[in-house]
C-alpha positions as CSV (number, residue, x, y, z in Angstrom):
1,M,-29.2,-104.5,145.6
2,H,-26.6,-107.5,146.2
3,K,-23.0,-106.7,145.5
4,T,-22.3,-110.2,144.0
5,T,-23.8,-112.3,142.0
6,L,-24.5,-115.9,141.2
7,E,-22.5,-116.1,138.5
8,Q,-19.8,-114.6,140.4
9,W,-20.0,-117.4,143.0
10,T,-20.6,-120.2,140.7
11,L,-17.3,-119.8,138.7
12,L,-15.3,-119.6,142.3
13,Q,-16.8,-122.6,142.9
14,K,-15.7,-124.1,139.2
15,V,-12.1,-122.6,139.8
16,V,-12.1,-124.4,143.4
17,E,-13.2,-127.7,141.7
18,L,-11.2,-127.7,138.7
19,G,-8.0,-126.1,140.3
20,S,-7.5,-123.3,137.6
21,F,-8.6,-120.3,135.9
22,A,-8.4,-122.2,132.6
23,K,-10.3,-125.3,133.2
24,A,-13.3,-123.2,134.9
25,A,-13.1,-121.0,131.6
26,E,-13.0,-124.2,129.8
27,E,-16.0,-125.5,131.7
28,T,-18.2,-122.5,131.7
29,H,-17.7,-121.7,127.8
30,R,-15.6,-118.4,128.8
31,S,-12.6,-116.6,128.2
32,Q,-10.0,-116.8,130.9
33,S,-9.8,-113.2,131.5
34,S,-13.8,-113.3,132.1
35,V,-13.2,-115.9,134.8
36,S,-10.5,-113.6,136.2
37,Y,-12.4,-110.1,136.0
38,N,-15.5,-111.5,137.9
39,L,-13.7,-113.5,140.6
40,A,-11.6,-110.1,141.2
41,L,-14.5,-107.9,141.3
42,L,-16.5,-110.6,143.8
43,Q,-13.2,-109.9,146.2
44,E,-13.3,-106.5,145.6
45,R,-16.9,-106.2,146.3
46,L,-16.6,-108.4,149.6
47,G,-13.4,-106.9,150.5
48,V,-12.3,-110.5,151.6
49,A,-9.7,-112.6,149.9
50,L,-11.2,-115.7,149.1
51,L,-8.4,-117.2,146.9
52,V,-4.5,-117.8,146.9
53,Q,-2.4,-119.5,144.6
54,E,-0.6,-122.5,145.5
55,G,1.7,-123.7,142.9
56,R,-0.6,-124.1,139.9
57,R,-3.5,-124.5,141.9
58,A,-5.8,-122.0,142.9
59,V,-7.0,-122.9,146.5
60,L,-9.5,-121.4,148.7
61,T,-8.6,-119.0,151.8
62,P,-10.1,-119.8,155.4
63,A,-12.7,-116.9,154.8
64,G,-13.3,-118.1,151.1
65,E,-14.0,-121.8,152.2
66,L,-16.5,-120.2,154.7
67,L,-18.1,-118.0,152.8
68,L,-18.7,-120.6,149.7
69,N,-19.9,-123.3,151.8
70,Q,-22.5,-121.0,152.7
71,V,-23.3,-120.2,149.6
72,K,-23.3,-123.6,148.1
73,P,-27.2,-124.6,149.3
74,L,-28.1,-121.4,147.3
75,L,-26.6,-122.1,144.4
76,K,-27.9,-125.6,144.6
77,A,-31.5,-124.3,145.1
78,F,-31.0,-122.1,142.0
79,D,-30.1,-124.8,140.0
80,W,-33.3,-127.0,140.9
81,V,-35.3,-123.9,140.1
82,E,-34.1,-123.8,136.4
83,T,-34.2,-127.9,135.9
84,R,-37.7,-127.4,137.4
85,A,-38.7,-124.7,134.6
86,V,-37.1,-127.1,132.0
87,T,-39.3,-129.7,133.2
88,L,-42.5,-127.4,133.3
89,R,-41.9,-126.4,129.4
90,N,-41.4,-129.9,128.4
91,G,-44.6,-130.7,129.9
92,M,-43.7,-133.1,132.4
93,R,-45.5,-134.1,135.5
94,T,-44.7,-131.8,138.9
95,R,-46.5,-133.9,141.2
96,L,-47.7,-137.2,141.6
97,D,-50.5,-138.5,144.5
98,L,-49.9,-142.0,145.5
99,V,-52.4,-143.9,148.0
100,V,-51.3,-146.7,149.8
101,D,-53.1,-149.1,152.3
102,S,-50.8,-148.8,155.7
103,I,-49.8,-152.9,155.4
104,F,-47.7,-152.4,152.5
105,P,-44.3,-153.2,153.6
106,R,-43.0,-149.7,154.7
107,A,-39.0,-151.0,153.3
108,R,-40.1,-152.1,150.3
109,L,-42.7,-148.7,149.8
110,F,-39.4,-146.5,150.7
111,A,-36.9,-148.1,148.4
112,I,-39.4,-148.0,145.4
113,L,-39.9,-144.0,146.2
114,R,-36.0,-143.4,146.5
115,Q,-35.8,-145.3,143.1
116,F,-37.9,-142.8,141.6
117,Q,-36.7,-139.5,143.0
118,Q,-33.4,-140.8,141.8
119,S,-35.1,-140.9,138.0
120,Y,-37.6,-138.0,138.4
121,P,-35.8,-135.9,140.8
122,Q,-38.1,-132.7,139.7
123,T,-41.6,-134.7,140.7
124,Q,-42.6,-134.1,143.6
125,V,-44.7,-137.8,145.4
126,R,-47.4,-136.7,147.9
127,L,-47.9,-140.4,149.8
128,T,-50.9,-140.7,151.9
129,E,-51.5,-143.6,153.8
130,V,-55.0,-145.0,154.4
131,L,-56.7,-147.6,156.7
132,E,-59.3,-150.3,154.7
133,T,-61.8,-148.6,156.7
134,A,-61.4,-145.6,154.8
135,S,-64.1,-144.5,152.3
136,S,-63.1,-144.9,148.3
137,E,-65.3,-141.7,148.1
138,L,-62.6,-139.7,150.0
139,P,-60.9,-136.8,148.2
140,V,-57.6,-138.6,148.6
141,H,-59.2,-141.5,146.8
142,A,-60.3,-139.0,144.0
143,Q,-57.2,-137.0,143.8
144,A,-54.9,-140.2,143.5
145,D,-52.9,-141.0,140.4
146,V,-51.7,-144.4,141.9
147,M,-53.6,-146.5,144.7
148,I,-52.6,-149.7,146.6
149,L,-55.9,-150.6,148.3
150,T,-57.5,-153.8,149.1
151,R,-60.0,-155.7,147.4
152,R,-62.8,-154.1,149.6
153,Q,-61.4,-150.8,148.6
154,D,-61.3,-151.3,144.8
155,M,-64.8,-150.7,144.5
156,T,-64.2,-150.0,140.6
157,G,-62.9,-153.5,139.8
158,R,-59.9,-151.7,138.1
159,G,-57.9,-153.2,140.4
160,E,-54.7,-155.6,139.5
161,W,-53.5,-157.9,142.2
162,L,-50.4,-157.1,143.0
163,M,-49.2,-158.8,146.5
164,N,-50.7,-160.4,149.4
165,I,-49.6,-159.1,152.8
166,D,-49.3,-162.1,155.3
167,F,-51.3,-161.7,158.9
168,V,-49.7,-163.9,162.2
169,A,-51.8,-164.4,165.2
170,V,-49.5,-163.5,167.9
171,A,-49.2,-162.4,171.6
172,H,-46.4,-161.5,174.3
173,R,-44.2,-164.1,175.0
174,D,-45.5,-163.9,178.9
175,H,-49.0,-163.8,177.3
176,P,-51.1,-166.9,179.2
177,L,-52.2,-167.8,175.8
178,C,-48.3,-168.4,174.8
179,A,-48.6,-171.1,177.8
180,S,-50.5,-173.6,175.9
181,M,-49.6,-176.1,173.7
182,Q,-52.4,-175.2,171.8
183,V,-55.3,-172.5,171.7
184,S,-58.4,-173.3,171.2
185,E,-61.6,-170.7,170.3
186,E,-62.6,-170.8,173.7
187,M,-59.1,-169.9,175.1
188,L,-59.1,-166.9,172.5
189,A,-62.5,-165.8,173.9
190,A,-61.2,-165.5,177.2
191,W,-58.7,-162.7,175.7
192,P,-59.4,-158.9,174.1
193,L,-58.6,-159.4,170.2
194,I,-56.8,-156.7,169.0
195,R,-57.9,-155.3,165.5
196,I,-56.3,-152.5,163.2
197,A,-59.7,-151.1,162.2
198,E,-61.4,-153.2,159.8
199,S,-58.3,-155.1,158.5
200,N,-57.8,-158.7,158.1
201,N,-58.6,-159.4,161.6
202,R,-61.8,-160.9,161.3
203,Q,-63.6,-161.4,164.7
204,S,-64.3,-165.1,166.0
205,P,-67.9,-165.7,166.4
206,V,-67.0,-166.8,170.1
207,A,-64.9,-163.9,170.6
208,Q,-66.5,-162.0,173.7
209,E,-64.6,-158.5,173.3
210,S,-62.2,-156.5,170.8
211,W,-60.1,-153.4,170.7
212,T,-59.8,-151.6,167.8
213,F,-57.0,-149.3,167.2
214,S,-56.3,-146.8,164.4
215,T,-52.8,-147.9,163.1
216,I,-50.7,-150.9,163.0
217,D,-48.1,-149.1,165.8
218,A,-50.5,-148.8,168.2
219,A,-51.7,-152.0,167.7
220,V,-48.4,-153.8,167.9
221,E,-47.9,-151.9,170.8
222,A,-51.2,-153.0,172.4
223,V,-50.1,-156.6,172.0
224,L,-46.5,-155.5,173.4
225,Y,-48.3,-154.6,176.6
226,Q,-50.5,-157.7,176.9
227,V,-53.8,-155.8,176.3
228,G,-54.5,-159.0,174.0
229,Y,-53.7,-161.1,171.1
230,G,-54.1,-160.2,167.5
231,W,-53.0,-160.7,164.2
232,L,-50.9,-158.6,162.9
233,P,-49.1,-157.7,159.4
234,E,-45.7,-160.6,160.0
235,E,-43.4,-158.1,158.0
236,R,-44.2,-155.4,160.5
237,I,-43.5,-157.3,163.1
238,Q,-40.6,-159.7,161.9
239,P,-37.9,-157.9,164.0
240,L,-40.1,-158.7,167.2
241,L,-40.9,-162.7,166.5
242,D,-36.9,-163.0,165.6
243,S,-36.2,-161.6,168.8
244,G,-38.8,-163.4,170.5
245,V,-40.6,-160.8,172.1
246,L,-44.0,-161.7,170.4
247,K,-44.9,-165.5,169.9
248,T,-46.9,-167.2,167.5
249,L,-49.7,-168.9,168.7
250,P,-50.3,-172.1,168.4
251,L,-53.7,-172.3,166.7
252,S,-55.2,-176.0,165.6
253,H,-56.1,-173.3,162.1
254,G,-56.2,-169.9,161.1
255,T,-52.7,-169.1,162.5
256,R,-51.9,-167.0,159.3
257,R,-54.7,-165.1,157.0
258,A,-53.7,-163.0,154.3
259,T,-54.9,-159.9,152.8
260,P,-54.6,-158.9,148.9
261,L,-53.2,-155.6,148.0
262,H,-54.1,-154.1,144.2
263,L,-52.5,-151.7,141.9
264,I,-55.2,-149.1,140.7
265,V,-54.7,-146.2,138.4
266,K,-56.7,-143.2,138.3
267,K,-59.4,-144.0,135.9
268,D,-59.2,-141.0,133.3
269,L,-55.3,-141.1,133.6
270,A,-54.7,-142.3,129.9
271,P,-52.7,-142.5,128.4
272,L,-50.4,-142.9,131.1
273,D,-47.4,-140.8,131.2
274,E,-43.5,-141.6,132.1
275,Q,-43.6,-140.9,135.6
276,V,-46.7,-143.3,136.4
277,E,-45.5,-145.8,134.1
278,M,-42.2,-145.9,135.9
279,L,-43.8,-145.8,139.3
280,L,-45.8,-149.2,138.3
281,Q,-42.9,-151.3,137.0
282,L,-41.2,-150.0,140.3
283,F,-44.2,-151.7,142.1
284,K,-44.7,-154.3,140.0
285,A,-40.8,-155.5,140.4
């Protein structure tokens, strides 16, 4: 059996935070004698002095500071468990499955997730990134509560347009294609086209070779190492464009392409619970 209790450590933390036994007693709805007794018992069982009086304020001894800092994560975890129990008792959602196409802007995605977490800290979001080529029949799609997918993935037609993702034709600044004033389709055909699976990068009919990569990061790296040229998500490569490492190709047409993303809610998820409603609002904002 443990010699001390979470209740005693919680009282110690309150005394230190508020500076006195009287304030801690008022905060925890106890008598001052109850707080004093529990802390005296805590120190007796540990055999270590945890508090010392400095004027009217109770402060930690060096040993008390060390031990309380080690216990704080346990107190926080216990608070989380109790809050989670309240969530379960009230019937609130504890997990939300989200599927997002990998071309969705990362900065915007994680800003949304952070804001959602602040509003619903007890709801765990399980995020899965997919490529456009992923089958809509995969288990991850069937289990998802909310999906952000391209038109080709939205086979049910239930999706609501959310945004367009811009792709731009680029190559490394030292690539021969960037040396021309204007690049024709015949010139493009002499170099490998870097593709992100079956994303917006539709192959030109005169292209002789294309290399397919399963992630955006790999496709970007391939262009950076001058393996070829490609249409890449502008948002993802903006720093490289700003620094001049990647250059937009001077094509006569088709330099910029757009892929629409749609916001889809699980078919049998009705009526929508407040967590799903909140997440939808954040994505639409």
